[in-house]
N, C-alpha and C positions, 0 to 999 in steps of 0.2 A: 775394785776388779781389774785387772791390768790385762792389755790383749798382749800376747806376744809378738814381737817382730819379725821371728824371720817365718819362712812358709810352711817349713816343717814343724815344728815349736806351733804355729799359727791352725796347721789341720787338727793334731793332736790334741790342741786346744778344743776346739770343734767340735773335735769326735769324744771326747768327754763332754762338752756340754750337750750331747747329744743322748747321752747313757745318765745324767743327772734328771735334763729336761724333756720331756714330751715334745721334739719338738719335727717337723716335719724335715726332708731330705731335702723337698726344693726350699723351703725355708732356710736352709746353713747353705745349702749354693748362692742364695739370693743375699743372704748375711757377709759370703765369705768374698762375694763380686763389690759387693758396699765395699766391704773393706780396704780391700784392693783397689777397688777408684779412692779412694780416700788417700791411700797411703802414694797414689800416683800421684794425686794433687798437692802433696805436701811435698814428696820429692820436687816436682815443678816447681812450687816457692820457690821452695828454702835453693834450688840454681839461679831462679834470678838475683833474687835474692843477693845471692854471690857475685851474681854476675852485672849488679848495678854497685855494689858496694866496693868492686871493683876498676869498675869506668869514675865512679869520681873517685877513687883515689889516684888512678892516673889525670884526670883530669887537674887533683890538684898537684900535681906534682909539677905537671904544664905550666900551673899559672905562677906556680916558685921559681921555678926555671927562666921564664918572662919575667918575670917582677925583680930577679936577681940582675939579668942583664941589663 
């Protein structure tokens, strides 16, 4: 089962799950919260990785310029 990425699709998916499974409203709220927290953590991790990659690229360029001089 693939979890949708967009908020609207996620809400529709959770509503559909509610019809299929006997799940309390509170349980769905906690599930939605956990999914949102995980998405935020993943976004922050991707942002840090991107920033680190850019920093490494700049450092390599500086070293190349110093060695060429």
